[in-house]
C-alpha positions as CSV (number, residue, x, y, z in Angstrom):
1,X,84.4,163.2,41.0
2,X,87.9,162.1,40.1
3,X,90.9,163.4,41.9
4,X,93.9,164.7,40.0
5,X,95.7,161.4,40.6
6,X,92.6,159.5,39.7
7,X,92.3,161.4,36.5
8,X,95.7,160.1,35.4
9,X,94.1,156.6,34.9
10,X,91.6,158.0,32.5
11,X,93.5,160.7,30.6
12,X,96.4,160.0,28.3
13,X,99.8,161.0,29.7
14,X,100.3,164.1,27.5
15,X,96.8,165.4,28.4
16,X,97.3,164.5,32.0
17,X,100.6,166.5,32.2
18,X,98.9,169.5,30.5
19,X,96.1,169.4,33.1
20,X,98.6,169.2,36.0
21,X,100.6,172.1,34.7
22,X,97.4,174.2,34.3
23,X,96.3,173.4,37.8
24,X,99.8,174.1,39.3
25,X,100.0,177.4,37.4
26,X,96.8,178.7,38.9
27,X,97.6,177.3,42.3
28,X,101.1,179.0,42.4
29,X,100.1,182.4,41.1
30,X,98.0,185.1,42.6
31,X,95.8,186.9,40.1
32,X,95.4,190.5,41.2
33,X,93.3,193.2,39.7
34,X,94.6,196.8,39.3
35,X,93.0,199.8,37.6
36,X,96.3,200.9,36.2
37,X,99.5,198.8,35.7
38,X,102.5,200.8,34.6
39,X,105.4,198.8,33.1
40,X,108.7,200.7,33.4
41,X,110.3,202.4,36.4
42,X,112.2,205.1,34.6
43,X,111.5,208.8,34.9
44,X,108.4,208.7,32.7
45,X,106.8,205.7,34.4
46,X,107.6,207.1,37.9
47,X,106.2,210.5,36.9
48,X,102.9,208.9,35.7
49,X,102.5,206.9,38.9
50,X,103.2,210.1,40.9
51,X,100.8,212.2,38.8
52,X,98.0,209.7,39.3
53,X,98.7,209.3,43.0
54,X,98.9,213.0,43.6
55,X,95.3,213.7,42.7
56,X,92.9,213.0,45.6
57,X,90.1,211.7,43.5
58,X,92.3,209.2,41.8
59,X,94.2,208.3,45.0
60,X,90.9,207.2,46.5
61,X,89.4,205.4,43.6
62,X,92.3,203.8,41.7
63,X,94.5,200.9,42.5
64,X,97.9,201.4,40.7
65,X,100.9,199.1,40.3
66,X,104.3,200.1,38.8
67,X,106.5,197.2,37.6
68,X,110.3,197.6,37.2
69,X,112.8,194.9,36.4
70,X,115.7,196.7,38.1
71,X,116.4,197.3,41.8
72,X,114.8,200.7,42.6
73,X,116.4,200.7,46.1
74,X,119.7,201.7,44.4
75,X,117.9,204.8,43.0
76,X,116.1,205.6,46.2
77,X,119.3,205.3,48.3
78,X,121.5,207.1,45.7
79,X,123.8,209.4,47.6
80,X,126.8,210.6,45.5
81,X,129.6,212.9,46.6
82,X,129.0,216.6,45.9
83,X,131.7,216.7,43.2
84,X,130.8,213.5,41.4
85,X,128.0,213.6,38.7
86,X,126.3,210.9,36.7
87,X,126.8,210.9,32.9
88,X,123.0,210.6,32.4
89,X,121.6,214.1,32.6
90,X,118.3,215.7,31.5
91,X,117.4,219.2,30.5
92,X,114.1,220.0,32.1
93,X,112.2,222.8,30.4
94,X,110.1,225.2,32.5
95,X,107.0,223.4,31.3
96,X,108.3,220.1,32.7
97,X,109.4,221.8,35.9
98,X,105.9,223.2,36.4
99,X,104.4,219.8,35.9
100,X,106.8,218.2,38.4
101,X,105.9,220.9,40.9
102,X,102.2,220.4,40.3
103,X,102.5,216.7,41.2
104,X,104.4,217.6,44.4
105,X,107.7,215.9,43.4
106,X,109.9,219.0,42.5
107,X,110.5,219.7,46.2
108,X,112.2,216.3,46.5
109,X,114.8,217.1,43.9
110,X,118.2,218.0,45.3
111,X,118.5,221.6,44.0
112,X,122.2,221.8,44.7
113,X,122.7,219.2,41.9
114,X,120.8,221.3,39.3
115,X,121.9,224.2,37.2
116,X,119.7,226.7,35.3
117,X,120.4,227.2,31.5
118,X,120.4,231.0,31.2
119,X,121.9,231.1,27.7
120,X,122.3,228.8,24.7
121,X,124.8,229.3,21.9
122,X,124.4,227.2,18.8
123,X,126.6,227.5,15.7
124,X,127.4,226.0,12.4
125,X,130.7,224.0,12.5
126,X,131.5,224.8,8.8
127,X,130.5,228.5,8.4
128,X,130.5,229.5,12.1
129,X,127.1,231.2,11.7
130,X,125.7,231.5,15.2
131,X,122.4,231.9,17.0
132,X,122.1,232.8,20.7
133,X,119.1,232.3,23.0
134,X,119.0,234.0,26.4
135,X,116.6,234.5,29.3
136,X,116.5,238.3,28.6
137,X,115.0,237.5,25.1
138,X,112.3,235.5,26.8
139,X,111.5,238.1,29.4
140,X,111.8,235.7,32.3
141,X,111.1,237.4,35.6
142,X,114.4,236.2,37.3
143,X,117.6,235.0,35.6
144,X,117.8,232.1,38.2
145,X,114.9,230.3,36.5
146,X,116.6,230.2,33.1
147,X,115.2,228.6,30.0
148,X,115.6,225.0,31.4
149,X,117.3,223.3,34.3
150,X,119.9,220.6,34.0
151,X,120.1,217.7,36.4
152,X,121.0,214.1,36.6
153,X,118.4,211.5,35.7
154,X,119.0,209.8,39.0
155,X,118.2,213.0,40.9
156,X,114.8,213.2,39.2
157,X,114.1,209.4,39.6
158,X,115.0,209.6,43.3
159,X,112.7,212.6,43.9
160,X,109.7,210.7,42.3
161,X,110.4,207.6,44.3
162,X,110.5,209.6,47.6
163,X,107.1,211.0,46.8
164,X,105.7,207.6,45.9
165,X,106.6,206.3,49.4
166,X,103.8,208.5,50.8
167,X,101.2,207.4,48.1
168,X,99.3,204.3,49.4
169,X,97.3,203.8,46.2
170,X,100.5,203.0,44.3
171,X,102.3,199.7,44.7
172,X,105.9,199.7,43.5
173,X,107.0,196.2,42.3
174,X,110.7,196.3,41.5
175,X,113.1,193.4,40.7
176,X,110.3,191.8,38.7
177,X,110.6,191.2,35.0
178,X,107.6,190.9,32.7
179,X,107.6,187.4,31.3
180,X,104.5,187.7,29.1
181,X,101.4,189.7,28.5
182,X,98.2,188.2,27.2
183,X,94.5,188.9,27.2
184,X,92.8,187.6,30.4
185,X,91.9,184.0,30.0
186,X,88.6,184.3,31.7
187,X,87.1,187.6,30.4
188,X,89.5,188.1,27.4
189,X,89.2,191.9,27.9
190,X,91.8,193.0,30.5
191,X,95.5,192.5,29.7
192,X,97.2,190.1,32.2
193,X,100.9,190.7,33.0
194,X,102.8,187.6,34.1
195,X,105.9,188.5,36.2
196,X,108.9,186.2,36.7
197,X,108.1,186.1,40.4
198,X,104.8,184.2,39.6
199,X,102.5,187.2,40.2
200,X,99.8,187.9,37.6
201,X,98.5,191.5,37.4
202,X,95.2,192.1,35.6
203,X,95.0,195.7,34.3
204,X,92.0,197.8,33.5
205,X,94.5,200.0,31.7
206,X,98.1,198.8,30.9
207,X,100.6,201.6,30.3
208,X,103.9,201.0,28.5
209,X,106.6,203.2,29.8
210,X,109.1,200.5,29.1
211,X,111.4,202.1,26.6
212,X,112.2,201.6,22.9
213,X,112.0,197.8,23.0
214,X,108.6,197.9,24.8
215,X,107.0,194.5,25.6
216,X,103.7,196.4,26.1
217,X,103.9,197.7,22.5
218,X,104.7,194.2,21.2
219,X,101.6,192.8,23.0
220,X,99.4,195.6,21.6
221,X,100.8,195.0,18.1
222,X,101.2,198.7,17.5
223,X,103.4,199.2,14.4
224,X,106.2,201.8,14.4
225,X,108.4,203.4,11.7
226,X,111.9,204.8,12.0
227,X,115.5,204.5,11.0
228,X,119.0,204.4,12.5
229,X,121.1,207.5,12.2
230,X,124.3,205.6,11.8
231,X,125.4,207.7,14.7
232,X,126.5,207.1,18.2
233,X,126.3,209.5,21.1
234,X,129.3,209.7,23.4
235,X,128.5,210.9,26.9
236,X,130.7,211.7,29.9
237,X,131.1,214.2,32.8
238,X,133.8,216.8,32.1
239,X,135.8,218.7,34.7
240,X,137.0,222.3,34.1
241,X,138.1,225.4,36.1
242,X,135.4,227.7,37.3
243,X,134.7,230.8,35.2
244,X,136.5,233.9,36.3
245,X,134.8,236.7,38.2
246,X,134.2,238.7,35.0
247,X,132.3,235.9,33.2
248,X,129.6,235.0,35.7
249,X,128.4,231.5,36.6
250,X,128.6,228.4,34.4
251,X,125.0,228.6,33.1
252,X,125.6,228.7,29.3
253,X,125.0,225.6,27.1
254,X,127.0,225.3,23.9
255,X,126.3,223.3,20.8
256,X,128.3,223.1,17.6
257,X,126.9,221.3,14.5
258,X,129.7,219.4,12.8
259,X,129.2,217.3,9.6
260,X,129.7,214.2,11.7
261,X,127.1,215.3,14.2
262,X,126.4,217.9,16.9
263,X,128.5,218.2,20.0
264,X,126.9,219.7,23.2
265,X,128.4,221.1,26.4
266,X,125.9,221.2,29.2
267,X,126.6,222.9,32.6
268,X,126.0,220.9,35.7
269,X,128.0,222.8,38.3
270,X,130.6,225.6,38.6
271,X,133.4,223.1,37.7
272,X,131.6,220.2,35.9
273,X,129.6,219.9,32.7
274,X,128.1,217.1,30.7
275,X,129.0,216.1,27.2
276,X,126.7,214.7,24.5
277,X,128.7,214.2,21.3
278,X,126.9,212.6,18.3
279,X,129.4,211.2,15.8
280,X,130.1,208.2,13.5
281,X,130.2,204.8,15.3
282,X,133.7,204.1,14.2
283,X,135.0,207.4,15.6
284,X,133.0,206.9,18.8
285,X,134.6,203.5,19.3
286,X,138.1,205.0,18.6
287,X,137.6,207.9,21.0
288,X,136.4,205.6,23.8
289,X,139.5,203.4,23.3
290,X,141.8,206.4,23.8
291,X,143.0,207.6,27.2
292,X,140.6,210.1,28.9
293,X,143.1,213.0,28.4
294,X,142.9,212.4,24.6
295,X,139.1,212.7,24.7
296,X,139.5,215.9,26.7
297,X,141.7,217.5,24.1
298,X,139.4,216.4,21.3
299,X,136.4,217.9,23.0
300,X,138.2,221.2,23.3
301,X,139.3,221.1,19.7
302,X,135.8,220.2,18.5
303,X,134.5,223.5,19.9
304,X,137.4,225.6,18.6
305,X,139.2,224.5,15.5
306,X,137.9,224.9,12.0
307,X,136.1,221.9,10.5
308,X,138.9,221.0,8.2
309,X,141.2,220.5,11.1
310,X,138.6,218.5,13.1
311,X,138.3,216.2,10.1
312,X,142.1,215.7,10.0
313,X,142.2,215.0,13.8
314,X,139.4,212.5,13.5
315,X,141.2,210.7,10.7
316,X,144.4,210.5,12.9
317,X,142.4,209.0,15.8
318,X,140.8,206.4,13.4
319,X,144.1,205.5,11.8
320,X,145.8,205.0,15.1
321,X,142.9,202.9,16.4
322,X,142.8,200.7,13.3
323,X,146.6,200.2,13.6
324,X,146.1,198.9,17.2
325,X,148.1,201.7,18.8
326,X,145.7,204.4,20.1
327,X,147.1,207.9,19.8
328,X,148.7,209.3,23.0
329,X,148.0,212.5,24.9
330,X,151.3,214.1,23.8
331,X,150.7,213.1,20.2
332,X,147.2,214.7,20.0
333,X,148.4,217.8,21.9
334,X,151.2,218.3,19.3
335,X,148.7,217.8,16.4
336,X,146.3,220.3,17.9
337,X,149.1,222.8,18.7
338,X,150.3,222.7,15.1
339,X,146.7,223.1,13.7
340,X,146.2,226.1,16.0
341,X,149.4,227.7,14.8
342,X,148.5,227.0,11.1
343,X,145.1,228.8,11.6
344,X,146.9,231.7,13.4
345,X,145.0,231.3,16.6
346,X,146.5,233.5,19.3
347,X,147.7,231.7,22.4
348,X,145.9,234.2,24.5
349,X,142.6,233.6,22.7
350,X,139.8,231.5,24.1
351,X,140.0,229.4,20.9
352,X,143.5,228.2,22.0
353,X,143.3,225.0,24.0
354,X,146.7,223.3,23.5
355,X,148.7,225.8,25.5
356,X,146.0,227.1,27.9
357,X,146.8,227.1,31.6
358,X,144.8,224.5,33.6
359,X,144.1,226.7,36.5
360,X,141.3,229.3,36.5
361,X,142.4,232.8,35.7
362,X,141.4,235.7,37.9
363,X,142.4,238.3,35.4
364,X,140.5,239.9,32.6
365,X,139.4,237.2,30.2
366,X,139.9,237.5,26.4
367,X,137.2,239.2,24.4
368,X,136.1,235.9,22.9
369,X,135.9,234.1,26.2
370,X,132.1,233.6,26.1
371,X,132.1,232.3,22.5
372,X,133.3,228.8,23.5
373,X,132.9,226.7,26.6
374,X,135.5,226.4,29.4
375,X,138.6,224.3,28.6
376,X,138.1,220.7,29.7
377,X,140.9,219.6,32.0
378,X,139.8,216.0,32.8
379,X,137.0,213.4,32.5
380,X,135.4,212.0,35.6
381,X,136.5,208.4,36.1
382,X,134.0,205.8,34.7
383,X,131.7,208.3,33.1
384,X,132.5,207.7,29.4
385,X,129.8,205.8,27.6
386,X,128.1,205.6,24.2
387,X,124.8,204.5,22.7
388,X,123.3,204.4,19.2
389,X,120.8,207.0,18.0
390,X,117.5,206.3,16.3
391,X,114.4,208.0,15.1
392,X,111.3,205.9,15.9
393,X,107.6,206.8,16.1
394,X,104.7,204.4,16.6
395,X,101.6,204.7,14.3
396,X,99.4,205.1,17.4
397,X,99.7,205.5,21.1
398,X,96.6,203.4,22.0
399,X,96.1,199.7,21.3
400,X,93.0,198.3,19.6
401,X,91.4,194.9,19.1
402,X,93.2,192.1,21.1
403,X,95.7,194.8,22.3
404,X,93.0,197.1,23.6
405,X,93.3,198.7,27.1
406,X,96.9,199.6,26.4
407,X,98.6,203.0,26.0
408,X,102.2,204.0,25.3
409,X,104.2,206.9,26.8
410,X,107.7,208.2,26.5
411,X,110.3,206.2,24.6
412,X,107.9,203.3,24.2
413,X,106.0,205.6,21.8
414,X,108.8,207.7,20.3
415,X,112.5,208.2,20.3
416,X,114.2,211.3,19.0
417,X,117.7,212.6,18.3
418,X,119.1,214.2,21.5
419,X,120.4,217.4,19.7
420,X,117.6,219.5,21.2
421,X,117.4,217.7,24.6
422,X,113.6,217.1,24.2
423,X,113.3,213.3,24.7
424,X,112.4,213.3,28.3
425,X,110.4,216.5,28.1
426,X,108.2,214.9,25.4
427,X,107.7,211.9,27.7
428,X,106.7,214.2,30.6
429,X,104.3,216.0,28.3
430,X,102.8,212.5,27.5
431,X,102.4,211.8,31.2
432,X,100.8,215.2,32.0
433,X,98.2,214.7,29.2
434,X,97.4,211.0,30.0
435,X,97.0,211.7,33.7
436,X,94.6,214.5,32.8
437,X,92.6,212.2,30.5
438,X,92.4,209.5,33.3
439,X,91.4,212.1,35.8
440,X,88.6,213.5,33.7
441,X,87.3,210.0,32.9
442,X,87.1,209.1,36.5
443,X,85.3,212.3,37.4
444,X,82.7,211.5,34.7
445,X,82.4,207.9,35.9
446,X,83.8,206.5,32.7
447,X,86.0,203.5,31.9
448,X,89.7,204.6,32.0
449,X,90.8,201.7,29.7
450,X,88.3,202.4,26.9
451,X,89.4,203.7,23.5
452,X,87.1,206.7,23.9
453,X,88.7,207.7,27.2
454,X,92.2,207.4,25.7
455,X,91.5,209.0,22.3
456,X,92.0,212.6,23.4
457,X,95.5,211.7,24.7
458,X,96.7,210.3,21.4
459,X,95.1,213.1,19.4
460,X,96.8,215.8,21.5
461,X,100.2,214.2,22.0
462,X,100.8,212.6,18.6
463,X,100.8,215.9,16.6
464,X,102.8,217.7,19.3
465,X,105.5,215.1,19.5
466,X,105.7,214.7,15.7
467,X,106.3,218.4,15.3
468,X,109.4,218.4,17.6
469,X,110.6,215.0,16.3
470,X,110.4,216.1,12.7
471,X,112.2,219.4,13.4
472,X,115.1,217.6,15.2
473,X,115.3,215.0,12.4
474,X,115.5,217.7,9.7
475,X,118.1,219.7,11.7
476,X,120.3,216.7,12.0
477,X,120.1,215.9,8.3
478,X,120.5,219.6,7.3
479,X,123.7,220.0,9.2
480,X,125.2,216.7,8.0
481,X,125.6,218.4,4.6
482,X,128.9,220.2,4.0
483,X,128.5,221.3,0.4
484,X,128.9,225.0,-0.3
485,X,125.4,226.1,-1.5
486,X,123.6,224.3,1.3
487,X,126.0,225.7,3.9
488,X,125.6,229.2,2.6
489,X,121.8,229.0,2.6
490,X,121.5,227.5,6.2
491,X,124.1,230.0,7.5
492,X,122.3,233.1,6.1
493,X,119.0,231.7,7.4
494,X,120.6,231.2,10.9
495,X,122.1,234.7,10.9
496,X,118.7,236.3,9.9
497,X,116.9,234.3,12.6
498,X,119.5,235.5,15.2
499,X,118.5,239.1,14.5
500,X,114.7,238.4,15.0
501,X,114.3,238.3,18.7
502,X,110.5,237.9,18.6
503,X,110.8,234.7,16.4
504,X,113.4,233.3,18.7
505,X,111.1,233.9,21.7
506,X,108.3,232.1,19.8
507,X,110.6,229.1,19.1
508,X,111.7,228.9,22.7
509,X,108.0,228.9,23.8
510,X,107.3,226.0,21.5
511,X,110.3,224.1,22.9
512,X,108.8,224.4,26.4
513,X,110.8,227.3,27.9
514,X,107.4,228.7,29.0
515,X,105.3,226.8,31.4
516,X,102.0,225.2,30.3
517,X,100.1,226.2,33.4
518,X,99.8,229.2,35.8
519,X,101.1,227.3,38.8
520,X,104.4,228.1,40.5
521,X,107.4,228.4,38.1
522,X,105.1,229.9,35.5
523,X,105.0,233.6,34.9
524,X,102.9,236.6,36.0
525,X,100.0,237.6,33.7
526,X,102.0,240.7,32.5
527,X,105.0,238.5,31.7
528,X,102.9,236.0,29.9
529,X,101.1,238.7,27.9
530,X,104.4,240.1,26.9
531,X,105.7,236.7,25.9
532,X,102.7,235.8,23.8
533,X,102.8,239.3,22.3
534,X,106.4,238.6,21.3
535,X,105.4,235.2,20.0
536,X,102.6,236.7,17.9
537,X,105.0,239.3,16.4
538,X,107.4,236.5,15.8
539,X,105.0,234.4,13.8
540,X,103.9,237.5,12.0
541,X,107.5,238.3,11.2
542,X,108.1,234.7,9.9
543,X,106.4,235.7,6.7
544,X,108.9,238.6,6.3
545,X,111.8,236.3,7.2
546,X,110.5,233.7,4.8
547,X,110.4,236.2,2.0
548,X,114.0,237.2,2.9
549,X,115.1,233.6,2.8
550,X,113.4,233.1,-0.5
551,X,115.3,236.0,-1.9
552,X,118.6,234.6,-0.5
553,X,117.7,231.2,-1.8
554,X,117.0,232.6,-5.2
555,X,120.3,234.4,-5.2
556,X,122.1,231.3,-4.2
557,X,120.4,229.2,-6.8
558,X,121.3,231.8,-9.4
559,X,124.8,231.9,-8.1
560,X,125.1,228.1,-8.4
561,X,123.4,228.1,-11.9
562,X,125.9,230.8,-13.2
563,X,128.8,228.8,-11.7
564,X,127.6,225.7,-13.5
565,X,127.0,227.5,-16.8
566,X,130.5,229.1,-16.6
567,X,132.3,225.9,-15.5
568,X,134.6,224.4,-18.1
569,X,133.0,221.4,-19.8
570,X,134.8,218.1,-20.4
571,X,136.3,217.7,-23.8
572,X,134.2,215.8,-26.3
573,X,135.9,212.8,-28.0
């Protein structure tokens, strides 16, 4: 038998080098077998690892690895000051909270850094038609639960990591980037994940929780479809005075739909809230280039001034940015003050922001105080950021053929407009369903990586996700229109919907404000019966509401038709 060096006398030099590289590769790497390899250490990947590790049957029978390119010790050791908040926040529905509690990670969340959403106010930026959702309409047993709970993404990730420390069946491999994924060279069946550290992980089931640019999805060759919204989201942490004693706690979320995109004000604490402002990329760039006080004033104006004045202020911001001299705080304050006076906005009204006092008032608030969010006084240092928005949905969540034994969850499978705050909640719904499918397969003695075992997951989640994603996409496109007839139609529809409490309850149940299980954080049987009764009445009433909207639509179409018929025609030549 020839040695490697002896083989060099027989083999040609290129073939000799190939053999040497092949031998060195297998000598320097350790090929390890895992039942489940999860790529991605974000909230969704961590939640899946926690969910699998929390079930005794799986903890005993499965060997699990979670791979993350970043340094998770920074998340695990995250310890901010009580008054400082990250600009990356999530709105966890009650269904998501129940799931997190069921996998024993909810207790690790720092509750002092969470805030319940007890009310939501959403209105049309052109017509001011408004709809309000509140806990009283949902029949929640205690106001403290709210419809959702807002917290920082890091708070959630840290809680999941702390739970994984006590889970011996899960190996967390951070600071390790995926170099390549390929079918196993020996069996050709299991995916092999090559890390930049030299380790090779063979997976019975490979899970892509690795975001929109998923290497797992690329390996599985799963097609996707989608489009860019030509919109960027500006995020930051806003500071404001606490609400006065007559207004209660800061637990109301506000969202106004402007033609350039929705702007959302989400409460984090008594004196801090998170901004998610979707707007044109050019305007997002110009706003970020301004001093933080300018952004504060523009946020206040965006929730208060009529749309025509918002459009004018946006143009002033853009013109100044293009000229290379960003608008100053005093200049934008003067512009806003003039616009408020031209619209006859009383200086004592909550809709006035240019002359409002920066300290909290202990007196009786104005009558319209709860119609708009608190006045932003400053932006937390270093919290301003932006990112592009896309709609994207894969054609399947499960790989086939050469990409078999792969499955996608979270943003690797779908990305959605953030206007409803459902992105992470959809991902946690994926995790709950996939963990259930894996659990049931193990109990039956099946193969967790087989297409048959994964089929129930993709059948259940694809339709559920598509419903929410499609609704968000249509809402975004509907409110980008500012022409008269469309504005009238959507405004009348919104006002009708606001009067039908049972339908609003049904919508909130669909959005996850009601827990999916009967575990803690869900509701008593009487409460659930009342909720589902309200939902049933709501869906029954949708036919009536639909008929009303058809009448309204018919009237508007007739109105537009008459207007066109009576409009002066151009002179024929």
